[in-house]
N, CA, C and O of each residue as an XYZ file, in Angstrom:
744
protein
N      27.874    -26.002     16.046
C      28.947    -26.299     15.069
C      28.932    -25.300     13.964
O      29.986    -24.801     13.567
N      27.713    -24.973     13.425
C      27.558    -23.920     12.361
C      26.465    -22.972     12.764
O      25.462    -23.347     13.371
N      26.699    -21.703     12.397
C      25.656    -20.732     12.695
C      25.393    -19.895     11.422
O      26.299    -19.280     10.859
N      24.143    -19.902     11.006
C      23.675    -19.161      9.844
C      23.158    -17.774     10.303
O      22.529    -17.635     11.353
N      23.445    -16.791      9.492
C      23.059    -15.408      9.747
C      21.558    -15.400     10.107
O      20.744    -15.710      9.238
N      21.157    -15.061     11.338
C      19.774    -15.200     11.755
C      18.913    -13.896     11.532
O      17.737    -13.881     11.894
N      19.454    -12.893     10.983
C      18.769    -11.622     10.924
C      17.407    -11.748     10.153
O      16.365    -11.256     10.587
N      17.496    -12.431      8.997
C      16.269    -12.547      8.189
C      15.215    -13.303      8.960
O      14.032    -12.964      8.936
N      15.675    -14.349      9.652
C      14.718    -15.194     10.407
C      14.201    -14.483     11.650
O      13.051    -14.686     12.040
N      15.057    -13.624     12.302
C      14.573    -12.812     13.408
C      13.543    -11.804     12.945
O      12.552    -11.577     13.639
N      13.749    -11.198     11.799
C      12.800    -10.212     11.271
C      11.493    -10.901     10.970
O      10.432    -10.347     11.261
N      11.529    -12.114     10.386
C      10.371    -12.896     10.080
C       9.558    -13.184     11.400
O       8.337    -13.044     11.470
N      10.334    -13.588     12.405
C       9.669    -13.921     13.699
C       9.030    -12.668     14.266
O       7.888    -12.733     14.723
N       9.711    -11.528     14.260
C       9.151    -10.300     14.813
C       7.963     -9.833     14.044
O       7.017     -9.309     14.632
N       7.974    -10.007     12.716
C       6.803     -9.662     11.908
C       5.642    -10.583     12.290
O       4.508    -10.128     12.436
N       5.920    -11.838     12.446
C       4.851    -12.822     12.805
C       4.257    -12.470     14.177
O       3.049    -12.562     14.398
N       5.181    -12.050     15.115
C       4.698    -11.681     16.478
C       3.801    -10.419     16.383
O       2.751    -10.354     17.021
N       4.223     -9.431     15.589
C       3.379     -8.224     15.386
C       2.083     -8.518     14.715
O       1.067     -7.917     15.064
N       2.067     -9.434     13.745
C       0.802     -9.835     13.101
C      -0.095    -10.522     14.067
O      -1.309    -10.324     14.007
N       0.428    -11.322     14.962
C      -0.350    -12.007     15.939
C      -0.987    -11.010     16.975
O      -2.122    -11.174     17.422
N      -0.181     -9.982     17.314
C      -0.659     -8.988     18.233
C      -1.836     -8.170     17.581
O      -2.844     -7.877     18.223
N      -1.655     -7.840     16.334
C      -2.676     -7.020     15.639
C      -3.886     -7.883     15.463
O      -4.985     -7.360     15.649
N      -3.810     -9.142     15.127
C      -4.943    -10.016     14.989
C      -5.704    -10.225     16.323
O      -6.934    -10.250     16.379
N      -4.895    -10.372     17.378
C      -5.572    -10.505     18.672
C      -6.316     -9.251     19.034
O      -7.410     -9.325     19.595
N      -5.783     -8.152     18.744
C      -6.489     -6.862     19.053
C      -7.739     -6.735     18.200
O      -8.761     -6.270     18.706
N      -7.709     -7.119     16.950
C      -8.895     -7.049     16.119
C      -9.963     -8.069     16.589
O     -11.157     -7.771     16.536
N      -9.544     -9.258     17.044
C     -10.453    -10.192     17.597
C     -11.112     -9.625     18.852
O     -12.323     -9.764     19.027
N     -10.363     -9.011     19.692
C     -10.878     -8.385     20.888
C     -11.901     -7.293     20.555
O     -12.954     -7.196     21.186
N     -11.566     -6.470     19.544
C     -12.430     -5.427     19.064
C     -13.720     -6.042     18.523
O     -14.798     -5.497     18.759
N     -13.640     -7.135     17.820
C     -14.835     -7.782     17.269
C     -15.777     -8.323     18.396
O     -17.003     -8.253     18.302
N     -15.086     -8.898     19.529
C     -15.858     -9.396     20.663
C     -16.588     -8.204     21.299
O     -17.754     -8.353     21.665
N     -15.980     -7.069     21.441
C     -16.608     -5.894     22.069
C     -17.765     -5.471     21.148
O     -18.880     -5.217     21.604
N     -17.464     -5.403     19.816
C     -18.502     -5.002     18.884
C     -19.734     -5.922     18.974
O     -20.876     -5.468     18.905
N     -19.455     -7.276     19.135
C     -20.593     -8.200     19.269
C     -21.481     -7.822     20.500
O     -22.711     -7.847     20.454
N     -20.770     -7.477     21.582
C     -21.530     -7.098     22.816
C     -22.367     -5.819     22.592
O     -23.493     -5.698     23.074
N     -21.757     -4.850     21.823
C     -22.403     -3.608     21.467
C     -23.663     -3.909     20.663
O     -24.755     -3.415     20.943
N     -23.451     -4.748     19.647
C     -24.551     -5.054     18.701
C     -25.667     -5.790     19.466
O     -26.848     -5.525     19.239
N     -25.306     -6.693     20.349
C     -26.304     -7.416     21.122
C     -27.166     -6.447     21.957
O     -28.371     -6.652     22.106
N     -26.540     -5.406     22.491
C     -27.267     -4.441     23.276
C     -28.029     -3.403     22.458
O     -29.179     -3.091     22.766
N     -27.375     -2.853     21.387
C     -27.974     -1.796     20.663
C     -29.016     -2.194     19.619
O     -29.980     -1.463     19.391
N     -28.820     -3.378     18.970
C     -29.765     -3.703     17.891
C     -31.157     -3.778     18.383
O     -32.029     -3.190     17.744
N     -31.471     -4.472     19.505
C     -32.872     -4.512     19.952
C     -33.344     -3.106     20.371
O     -34.504     -2.760     20.145
N     -32.470     -2.299     20.973
C     -32.863     -0.965     21.403
C     -33.157     -0.060     20.203
O     -34.060      0.776     20.254
N     -32.384     -0.235     19.121
C     -32.663      0.584     17.949
C     -33.949      0.217     17.286
O     -34.646      1.072     16.739
N     -34.279     -1.086     17.329
C     -35.586     -1.551     16.803
C     -36.721     -0.941     17.621
O     -37.702     -0.441     17.071
N     -36.569     -0.992     18.948
C     -37.637     -0.416     19.784
C     -37.756      1.110     19.582
O     -38.868      1.637     19.575
N     -36.624      1.824     19.417
C     -36.644      3.256     19.187
C     -37.298      3.540     17.842
O     -38.100      4.467     17.732
N     -36.971      2.763     16.822
C     -37.645      2.938     15.450
C     -39.122      2.734     15.540
O     -39.896      3.509     14.978
N     -39.548      1.655     16.268
C     -40.993      1.397     16.467
C     -41.684      2.515     17.148
O     -42.793      2.892     16.767
N     -41.033      3.081     18.189
C     -41.681      4.157     18.935
C     -41.749      5.383     18.076
O     -42.745      6.104     18.135
N     -40.694      5.672     17.239
C     -40.707      6.834     16.365
C     -41.805      6.644     15.310
O     -42.464      7.618     14.945
N     -42.023      5.408     14.806
C     -43.047      5.196     13.861
C     -44.386      5.467     14.465
O     -45.237      6.068     13.809
N     -44.623      5.038     15.726
C     -45.884      5.303     16.338
C     -46.189      6.752     16.565
O     -47.335      7.186     16.452
N     -45.132      7.519     16.893
C     -45.323      8.986     17.018
C     -45.576      9.588     15.635
O     -46.364     10.527     15.522
N     -44.951      9.091     14.606
C     -45.220      9.695     13.239
C     -46.655      9.333     12.825
O     -47.354     10.116     12.182
N     -47.063      8.129     13.214
C     -48.476      7.791     12.797
C     -49.439      8.745     13.551
O     -50.396      9.243     12.958
N     -49.194      8.992     14.825
C     -50.030      9.931     15.566
C     -49.993     11.305     14.963
O     -51.049     11.933     14.894
N     -48.903     11.816     14.530
C     -48.809     13.104     13.877
C     -49.500     13.101     12.540
O     -50.114     14.091     12.143
N     -49.400     11.992     11.849
C     -50.102     11.897     10.512
C     -51.644     11.884     10.700
O     -52.388     12.466      9.910
N     -52.078     11.213     11.752
C     -53.599     11.201     12.021
C     -54.016     12.623     12.305
O     -55.009     13.115     11.769
N     -53.247     13.279     13.156
C     -53.544     14.671     13.509
C     -53.540     15.584     12.337
O     -54.437     16.415     12.193
N     -52.502     15.449     11.445
C     -52.379     16.274     10.263
C     -53.524     15.950      9.245
O     -54.044     16.855      8.592
N     -53.893     14.690      9.127
C     -54.992     14.287      8.244
C     -56.337     14.894      8.779
O     -57.167     15.371      8.004
N     -56.510     14.856     10.085
C     -57.740     15.392     10.696
C     -57.767     16.935     10.421
O     -58.809     17.474     10.048
N     -56.682     17.592     10.597
C     -56.640     19.011     10.374
C     -56.895     19.368      8.927
O     -57.583     20.342      8.621
N     -56.325     18.554      8.031
C     -56.499     18.836      6.579
C     -57.972     18.577      6.175
O     -58.493     19.302      5.328
N     -58.626     17.611      6.729
C     -60.060     17.295      6.396
C     -60.875     18.448      6.963
O     -61.828     18.904      6.331
N     -60.502     18.928      8.167
C     -61.304     20.041      8.790
C     -61.174     21.299      7.964
O     -62.157     22.001      7.725
N     -59.954     21.585      7.527
C     -59.703     22.802      6.779
C     -60.444     22.816      5.390
O     -61.017     23.815      4.955
N     -60.373     21.598      4.732
C     -60.955     21.572      3.385
C     -62.480     21.399      3.465
O     -63.195     21.762      2.532
N     -62.946     20.876      4.516
C     -64.435     20.695      4.580
C     -65.147     21.999      4.946
O     -66.342     22.129      4.680
N     -64.466     22.944      5.532
C     -65.037     24.181      6.054
C     -65.459     25.124      4.829
O     -66.358     25.961      4.913
N     -64.731     24.893      3.730
C     -65.119     25.709      2.560
C     -64.178     26.945      2.482
O     -63.528     27.287      3.470
N     -64.112     27.573      1.368
C     -63.160     28.695      1.073
C     -63.621     29.965      1.840
O     -62.774     30.820      2.099
N     -64.874     30.133      2.207
C     -65.257     31.337      2.895
C     -64.912     31.297      4.379
O     -64.699     32.344      4.990
N     -64.853     30.072      4.983
C     -64.601     29.981      6.398
C     -63.136     29.881      6.760
O     -62.713     30.231      7.862
N     -62.341     29.368      5.748
C     -60.916     29.160      5.956
C     -60.155     29.769      4.841
O     -60.529     29.577      3.684
N     -59.062     30.525      5.119
C     -58.274     31.044      4.037
C     -57.509     29.911      3.334
O     -57.198     28.865      3.903
N     -57.228     30.205      2.034
C     -56.537     29.212      1.205
C     -55.206     28.847      1.794
O     -54.816     27.686      1.670
N     -54.468     29.740      2.429
C     -53.194     29.487      2.970
C     -53.255     28.444      4.087
O     -52.356     27.616      4.234
N     -54.364     28.503      4.891
C     -54.517     27.505      5.903
C     -54.808     26.178      5.384
O     -54.341     25.186      5.943
N     -55.611     26.081      4.268
C     -55.858     24.820      3.608
C     -54.583     24.254      3.004
O     -54.301     23.064      3.144
N     -53.808     25.107      2.331
C     -52.519     24.664      1.812
C     -51.561     24.108      2.895
O     -50.917     23.068      2.756
N     -51.534     24.849      3.909
C     -50.654     24.474      5.081
C     -51.081     23.117      5.727
O     -50.222     22.345      6.151
N     -52.383     22.839      5.797
C     -52.875     21.646      6.427
C     -52.630     20.478      5.443
O     -52.313     19.367      5.868
N     -52.779     20.737      4.121
C     -52.483     19.650      3.142
C     -51.023     19.332      3.104
O     -50.650     18.162      3.025
N     -50.160     20.358      3.158
C     -48.740     20.150      3.203
C     -48.266     19.355      4.484
O     -47.394     18.489      4.424
N     -48.866     19.695      5.565
C     -48.573     18.958      6.764
C     -48.957     17.520      6.713
O     -48.253     16.649      7.224
N     -50.150     17.258      6.055
C     -50.604     15.877      5.888
C     -49.622     15.125      5.017
O     -49.236     14.005      5.351
N     -49.209     15.715      3.905
C     -48.218     14.984      2.990
C     -46.873     14.827      3.758
O     -46.222     13.787      3.663
N     -46.502     15.792      4.457
C     -45.187     15.677      5.186
C     -45.280     14.584      6.248
O     -44.346     13.806      6.444
N     -46.438     14.542      6.935
C     -46.604     13.459      7.931
C     -46.613     12.054      7.270
O     -46.083     11.095      7.831
N     -47.193     11.962      6.137
C     -47.238     10.729      5.402
C     -45.863     10.237      4.964
O     -45.595      9.036      4.936
N     -44.974     11.218      4.613
C     -43.681     10.941      4.186
C     -42.849     10.452      5.421
O     -42.034      9.533      5.337
N     -43.116     11.136      6.569
C     -42.378     10.778      7.810
C     -42.772      9.373      8.214
O     -41.911      8.607      8.647
N     -44.010      9.008      8.094
C     -44.466      7.634      8.417
C     -43.829      6.696      7.496
O     -43.379      5.641      7.944
N     -43.744      6.980      6.226
C     -43.059      6.013      5.287
C     -41.557      5.829      5.596
O     -41.002      4.739      5.454
N     -40.917      6.953      6.031
C     -39.514      6.859      6.410
C     -39.371      6.082      7.682
O     -38.447      5.275      7.788
N     -40.192      6.266      8.615
C     -40.105      5.551      9.884
C     -40.427      4.132      9.720
O     -39.879      3.309     10.454
N     -41.364      3.728      8.720
C     -41.587      2.330      8.483
C     -40.317      1.642      7.889
O     -39.981      0.517      8.261
N     -39.635      2.340      6.973
C     -38.425      1.855      6.446
C     -37.348      1.691      7.559
O     -36.609      0.707      7.527
N     -37.244      2.575      8.488
C     -36.343      2.455      9.603
C     -36.654      1.214     10.413
O     -35.733      0.480     10.772
N     -37.910      0.951     10.714
C     -38.321     -0.200     11.423
C     -37.924     -1.494     10.642
O     -37.408     -2.446     11.228
N     -38.176     -1.499      9.338
C     -37.701     -2.691      8.543
C     -36.212     -2.892      8.682
O     -35.772     -4.013      8.936
N     -35.410     -1.835      8.523
C     -33.991     -1.980      8.636
C     -33.605     -2.455      9.948
O     -32.716     -3.300     10.052
N     -34.231     -1.958     11.007
C     -33.794     -2.400     12.367
C     -34.397     -3.673     12.832
O     -34.096     -4.120     13.939
N     -35.310     -4.339     11.973
C     -35.847     -5.652     12.310
C     -34.799     -6.756     12.072
O     -35.001     -7.907     12.456
N     -33.708     -6.393     11.449
C     -32.670     -7.414     11.188
C     -31.771     -7.576     12.418
O     -30.550     -7.645     12.281
N     -32.336     -7.633     13.570
C     -31.637     -7.706     14.891
C     -30.754     -8.969     14.863
O     -29.537     -8.900     15.040
N     -31.394    -10.105     14.639
C     -30.689    -11.394     14.748
C     -29.635    -11.465     13.613
O     -28.560    -12.016     13.852
N     -29.878    -10.956     12.436
C     -28.922    -11.010     11.380
C     -27.690    -10.159     11.782
O     -26.556    -10.567     11.531
N     -27.909     -8.989     12.398
C     -26.803     -8.176     12.751
C     -25.977     -8.835     13.893
O     -24.756     -8.681     13.923
N     -26.580     -9.511     14.759
C     -25.891    -10.228     15.821
C     -25.097    -11.387     15.267
O     -23.943    -11.609     15.631
N     -25.747    -12.128     14.370
C     -25.102    -13.293     13.608
C     -23.855    -12.762     12.902
O     -22.788    -13.372     12.974
N     -23.994    -11.624     12.218
C     -22.870    -11.053     11.491
C     -21.731    -10.674     12.439
O     -20.561    -10.895     12.129
N     -22.065    -10.120     13.557
C     -20.967     -9.824     14.556
C     -20.326    -11.071     15.081
O     -19.109    -11.124     15.260
N     -21.143    -12.094     15.337
C     -20.578    -13.368     15.822
C     -19.658    -13.974     14.779
O     -18.589    -14.491     15.103
N     -20.071    -13.908     13.558
C     -19.222    -14.521     12.427
C     -17.912    -13.763     12.339
O     -16.861    -14.365     12.120
N     -17.960    -12.409     12.513
C     -16.715    -11.642     12.467
C     -15.748    -12.062     13.591
O     -14.534    -12.139     13.404
N     -16.355    -12.332     14.788
C     -15.598    -12.803     15.942
C     -14.917    -14.095     15.620
O     -13.719    -14.259     15.852
N     -15.721    -15.062     15.057
C     -15.182    -16.374     14.719
C     -14.096    -16.327     13.668
O     -13.115    -17.067     13.734
N     -14.280    -15.456     12.707
C     -13.315    -15.243     11.604
C     -11.984    -14.734     12.220
O     -10.910    -15.245     11.902
N     -12.078    -13.756     13.073
C     -10.801    -13.193     13.660
C     -10.185    -14.125     14.636
O      -8.961    -14.146     14.770
N     -10.970    -14.900     15.328
C     -10.369    -15.937     16.170
C      -9.625    -16.946     15.357
O      -8.550    -17.383     15.768
N     -10.146    -17.340     14.215
C      -9.436    -18.193     13.252
C      -8.124    -17.591     12.802
O      -7.092    -18.258     12.720
N      -8.209    -16.250     12.501
C      -7.038    -15.557     12.046
C      -5.990    -15.507     13.111
O      -4.799    -15.557     12.807
N      -6.398    -15.409     14.357
C      -5.425    -15.423     15.474
C      -4.736    -16.770     15.563
O      -3.543    -16.814     15.866
N      -5.449    -17.903     15.307
C      -4.749    -19.158     15.257
C      -3.789    -19.294     14.109
O      -2.729    -19.899     14.265
N      -4.123    -18.751     12.962
C      -3.198    -18.716     11.808
C      -1.988    -17.937     12.169
O      -0.871    -18.416     11.976
N      -2.159    -16.738     12.694
C      -1.033    -15.933     13.032
C      -0.161    -16.543     14.166
O       1.054    -16.350     14.198
N      -0.824    -17.292     15.103
C      -0.041    -18.008     16.078
C       0.809    -19.120     15.482
O       1.946    -19.350     15.893
N       0.208    -19.823     14.472
C       0.955    -20.844     13.769
C       2.115    -20.251     12.980
O       3.210    -20.812     12.930
N       1.856    -19.137     12.384
C       2.957    -18.540     11.602
C       4.101    -18.066     12.519
O       5.274    -18.145     12.155
N       3.738    -17.577     13.704
C       4.764    -17.197     14.729
C       5.580    -18.480     15.105
O       6.810    -18.476     15.083
N       4.883    -19.512     15.431
C       5.602    -20.728     15.836
C       6.453    -21.207     14.683
O       7.544    -21.708     14.956
N       6.060    -21.104     13.396
C       6.905    -21.537     12.261
C       8.044    -20.644     12.143
O       9.131    -21.123     11.819
N       7.916    -19.352     12.376
C       9.030    -18.452     12.303
C      10.068    -18.753     13.428
O      11.274    -18.628     13.211
N       9.590    -19.137     14.592
C      10.490    -19.473     15.630
C      11.206    -20.778     15.304
O      12.385    -20.894     15.639
N      10.587    -21.750     14.685
C      11.244    -22.945     14.333
C      12.293    -22.665     13.215
O      13.388    -23.228     13.220
N      11.929    -21.799     12.283
C      12.895    -21.452     11.271
C      14.117    -20.764     11.811
O      15.236    -20.987     11.349
N      13.878    -19.886     12.840
C      14.970    -19.227     13.510
C      15.902    -20.238     14.230
O      17.125    -20.095     14.249
N      15.225    -21.305     14.840
C      16.052    -22.284     15.477
C      16.993    -22.998     14.525
O      18.049    -23.472     14.944
N      16.647    -23.080     13.310
C      17.482    -23.791     12.281
C      18.721    -23.004     11.948
O      19.572    -23.482     11.198
N      18.841    -21.841     12.469
C      20.128    -21.047     12.118
C      21.297    -21.529     12.887
O      22.421    -21.173     12.533
N      21.131    -22.322     13.926
C      22.204    -22.910     14.669
C      22.196    -24.406     14.514
O      21.230    -25.057     14.913
N      23.253    -24.982     13.940
C      23.412    -26.403     13.733
C      24.263    -26.997     14.872
O      25.442    -26.674     15.015
N      23.669    -27.826     15.636
C      24.349    -28.534     16.726
C      24.675    -29.977     16.299
O      23.956    -30.662     15.571
N      25.836    -30.352     16.836
C      26.263    -31.825     16.566
C      25.362    -32.758     17.393
O      24.958    -32.465     18.519
N      25.092    -33.854     16.777
C      24.146    -34.827     17.456
C      24.842    -35.515     18.629
O      24.196    -36.043     19.534
N      26.218    -35.496     18.588
C      27.027    -36.177     19.585
C      28.409    -35.539     19.683
O      28.753    -34.699     18.852
N      29.178    -35.906     20.642
C      30.586    -35.396     20.763
C      31.390    -35.986     19.660
O      31.107    -37.084     19.182
N      32.378    -35.273     19.259
C      33.305    -35.796     18.270
C      34.202    -34.737     17.712
O      34.221    -33.622     18.233
N      34.951    -35.031     16.673
C      35.872    -34.117     15.985
C      35.357    -33.851     14.517
O      34.906    -34.751     13.808
N      35.462    -32.581     14.139
C      35.083    -32.209     12.781
C      36.242    -32.453     11.875
O      37.328    -31.933     12.131
N      36.078    -33.201     10.845
C      37.163    -33.470      9.880
C      36.677    -33.160      8.494
O      35.485    -32.927      8.296
N      37.533    -33.151      7.564
C      37.212    -32.838      6.112
C      36.300    -31.647      6.000
O      35.244    -31.698      5.369
N      36.746    -30.534      6.649
C      35.996    -29.229      6.644
C      36.050    -28.634      5.229
O      37.120    -28.412      4.662
N      34.854    -28.387      4.690
C      34.725    -27.759      3.342
C      34.060    -26.383      3.415
O      33.529    -25.882      2.424
N      34.099    -25.789      4.597
C      33.457    -24.496      4.708
C      34.286    -23.583      5.631
O      34.907    -23.995      6.610
N      34.233    -22.286      5.218
C      34.918    -21.223      5.984
C      33.944    -20.148      6.310
O      32.846    -20.111      5.756
N      34.309    -19.288      7.178
C      33.419    -18.132      7.578
C      33.087    -17.353      6.342
O      33.962    -16.939      5.582
N      31.737    -17.150      6.148
C      31.306    -16.344      5.024
C      31.057    -17.138      3.739
O      30.678    -16.553      2.724
N      31.262    -18.451      3.763
C      31.099    -19.264      2.591
C      29.560    -19.466      2.353
O      28.800    -19.674      3.299
N      29.129    -19.395      1.047
C      27.739    -19.682      0.760
C      27.626    -21.177      0.386
O      28.442    -21.703     -0.371
N      26.638    -21.815      0.913
C      26.471    -23.278      0.676
C      25.268    -23.547     -0.135
O      24.354    -22.725     -0.203
N      25.246    -24.763     -0.796
C      24.135    -25.207     -1.521
C      23.396    -26.245     -0.610
O      24.000    -26.892      0.246
N      22.106    -26.361     -0.834
C      21.352    -27.415     -0.118
C      21.899    -28.772     -0.403
O      22.108    -29.111     -1.567
N      22.143    -29.572      0.610
C      22.588    -30.894      0.498
C      24.193    -30.997      0.467
O      24.758    -32.090      0.458
N      24.833    -29.859      0.453
C      26.309    -29.850      0.364
C      26.930    -30.357      1.685
O      26.495    -29.925      2.753
N      27.918    -31.246      1.646
C      28.578    -31.653      2.826
C      29.538    -30.670      3.237
O      30.352    -30.241      2.420
N      29.519    -30.247      4.493
C      30.472    -29.176      4.971
C      31.563    -29.681      5.813
O      32.610    -29.039      5.888
N      31.393    -30.835      6.484
C      32.481    -31.559      7.201
C      31.933    -32.897      7.693
O      30.739    -33.185      7.613
N      32.855    -33.688      8.199
C      32.493    -35.012      8.699
C      32.687    -34.892     10.205
O      33.508    -34.110     10.683
N      31.935    -35.659     10.917
C      32.016    -35.757     12.411
C      32.471    -37.121     12.778
O      31.856    -38.133     12.442
N      33.636    -37.122     13.521
C      34.226    -38.401     13.862
C      33.940    -38.545     15.403
O      34.318    -37.683     16.197
N      33.276    -39.638     15.776
C      33.000    -39.860     17.171
C      34.148    -40.305     17.928
O      35.048    -40.893     17.328
N      34.233    -40.083     19.250
C      35.387    -40.510     20.024
C      35.467    -42.061     20.308
O      36.488    -42.597     20.738
N      34.405    -42.668     20.055
C      34.377    -44.126     20.234
C      35.027    -44.755     19.006
O      34.611    -44.551     17.866
N      36.051    -45.516     19.297
C      36.814    -46.179     18.223
C      36.506    -47.651     18.331
O      36.563    -48.198     19.432
N      36.192    -48.300     17.273
C      35.980    -49.681     17.259
C      36.496    -50.234     15.977
O      36.439    -49.623     14.910
N      36.974    -51.355     16.127
C      37.542    -52.115     14.968
C      36.907    -53.421     14.850
O      36.890    -54.161     15.834
N      36.361    -53.796     13.700
C      35.832    -55.130     13.531
C      37.022    -56.143     13.483
O      37.979    -55.954     12.731
N      36.935    -57.146     14.251
C      38.011    -58.103     14.195
C      37.435    -59.563     14.405
O      36.327    -59.751     14.908
N      38.167    -60.458     14.032
C      37.827    -61.864     14.133
C      38.881    -62.568     14.985
O      39.900    -62.991     14.438
N      38.686    -62.715     16.304
C      39.624    -63.361     17.163
C      39.386    -64.850     17.183
O      38.261    -65.321     17.351
N      40.550    -65.635     16.994
C      40.349    -67.120     16.996
C      41.112    -67.657     18.120
O      41.114    -68.867     18.343
């Protein structure tokens, strides 16, 4: 019976559909990221622990060399060799400290996995929100066509093409084809 300009509602529906598609892609990306974190976090911890063990072995070797160079005395070993051995020992100690910090960082395996899971759950909830917004936009678009609840004739028309209406304004009356007259037959 009446059709409202649907362009605004169609644009809102299309925007909601695009938002839903983006949100679904983000959720899929988060799921993949969760799988990556579940695989890489334990491996990174193991790599950091192995690197720490290697650094400790190098530190032990550097400390042994420094003790040997300093215990030999200045006549048996040149000062440059002593300085080099002490520098290597300090450098090895710094590498061990750095590798210990890397192990501590990588020990947060479960926290990293939980964070990735939480991101997946958050984005799945956003998918549901976007889906609801799309459904609401489709409902709003369906309101642009007003259909008569039953057959009949439109009378007392108060609207013409292009007329702006106010909410609650009567635009016409619908007269049903069933005619009945209350009567009292005696």
